[in-house]
C-alpha positions as CSV (number, residue, x, y, z in Angstrom):
1,M,16.5,-36.9,47.8
2,M,17.6,-40.4,46.2
3,V,16.3,-39.3,42.9
4,I,18.1,-35.9,42.9
5,S,21.3,-38.1,43.4
6,V,20.5,-40.7,40.9
7,M,19.8,-38.1,37.9
8,G,23.2,-36.4,39.2
9,M,24.7,-40.3,38.7
10,F,23.1,-40.6,35.2
11,M,24.3,-37.0,34.1
12,R,27.9,-37.9,34.6
13,T,27.9,-41.1,32.6
14,S,27.8,-39.8,28.3
15,W,24.9,-41.5,27.4
16,G,22.7,-39.7,29.9
17,V,24.2,-36.2,28.7
18,A,23.1,-38.1,25.2
19,V,19.5,-38.6,26.4
20,A,19.4,-35.0,28.2
21,Q,20.2,-33.6,24.6
22,K,17.7,-35.1,22.9
23,V,14.6,-34.5,25.6
24,Y,16.5,-30.9,25.3
25,A,16.0,-31.0,21.4
26,V,12.6,-32.3,21.4
27,A,11.6,-29.5,24.2
28,C,13.1,-26.9,22.0
29,W,11.7,-27.8,18.9
30,I,7.9,-27.9,20.4
31,A,8.7,-24.6,21.8
32,T,9.9,-23.6,18.2
33,A,6.8,-25.4,16.6
34,A,4.3,-23.3,19.2
35,Q,6.3,-20.0,18.5
36,N,6.0,-20.4,14.8
37,A,2.4,-21.0,15.1
38,L,1.5,-18.2,17.2
39,N,3.6,-16.1,14.7
40,I,2.2,-17.2,11.6
41,S,-1.7,-16.7,13.7
42,Y,0.1,-13.1,14.0
43,A,0.6,-12.6,10.8
44,T,-2.6,-13.7,9.2
45,F,-4.5,-11.9,12.0
46,L,-2.2,-8.6,10.5
47,A,-2.9,-9.4,6.8
48,L,-6.6,-10.5,7.6
49,T,-6.9,-6.9,9.0
50,G,-5.0,-4.9,6.5
51,V,-6.9,-6.4,3.4
52,G,-10.2,-5.7,5.6
53,I,-9.5,-2.0,6.3
54,A,-8.4,-1.6,2.5
55,V,-11.9,-3.2,1.3
56,I,-13.5,-0.4,3.6
57,V,-11.8,2.0,2.1
58,A,-12.1,0.7,-1.4
59,A,-15.8,0.4,-0.8
60,A,-15.9,4.0,0.5
61,A,-14.4,5.4,-2.7
62,A,-16.5,3.1,-5.1
63,M,-19.7,4.8,-3.1
64,W,-18.1,8.5,-3.0
65,Y,-17.0,7.7,-6.9
66,F,-21.0,7.0,-7.5
67,T,-22.4,9.7,-5.5
68,S,-20.2,11.9,-7.2
69,Q,-21.8,10.6,-10.8
70,M,-25.1,10.4,-9.2
71,N,-24.9,14.4,-8.5
72,A,-23.4,15.1,-12.0
73,A,-26.3,13.1,-13.7
74,T,-29.0,14.5,-11.6
75,A,-27.1,18.3,-12.1
76,S,-27.6,17.9,-16.3
77,V,-30.9,16.4,-16.1
78,N,-31.8,19.7,-14.1
79,Q,-30.1,21.8,-16.3
80,F,-31.8,20.2,-19.4
81,N,-35.1,20.5,-17.7
82,E,-34.6,24.4,-17.0
83,A,-33.2,24.9,-20.3
84,T,-36.3,23.1,-21.8
85,S,-38.9,24.7,-19.8
86,A,-37.5,28.1,-20.5
87,M,-37.8,27.4,-24.0
88,Q,-40.5,30.1,-26.1
89,A,-42.8,27.4,-27.4
90,P,-44.7,28.4,-30.6
91,S,-48.5,29.1,-30.0
92,T,-50.1,25.6,-30.6
93,Y,-47.1,23.5,-29.9
94,T,-44.9,23.3,-27.0
95,G,-42.0,21.8,-26.4
96,R,-40.2,22.7,-29.9
97,N,-38.9,26.4,-31.1
98,I,-38.0,24.8,-34.3
99,L,-40.3,25.1,-37.3
100,R,-40.0,24.1,-40.2
101,K,-41.5,26.4,-43.1
102,G,-45.1,26.3,-43.4
103,E,-45.5,24.5,-40.1
104,E,-47.2,27.4,-38.0
105,D,-49.5,27.9,-40.9
106,I,-50.5,23.9,-40.3
107,Y,-51.1,24.7,-36.3
108,A,-53.0,28.0,-37.2
109,K,-55.4,26.2,-39.9
110,G,-56.0,23.0,-37.1
111,D,-55.1,20.8,-39.5
């Protein structure tokens, strides 16, 4: 009980009010610093989460693009192979159907 009455008497003086105000200001500064630290931590978490999601989306888009390019290349090679296998080959030399003048006679002679 004596502590409360001493504090009450202390707060009645202007010096006591000034000290109490300084203690309150320090407490508010500490609370503000803690709140700002939590806000910065939360903002950093949100930013890094957003960047992480963006990286995952970008990687998925890159994989899709690479896959589509590989599919197009594979289709092109398959079409080329079909076209070359369907070419009508000369009697002895397969793979070409364009002959120079007299070339077939050379193949026929066996030279």
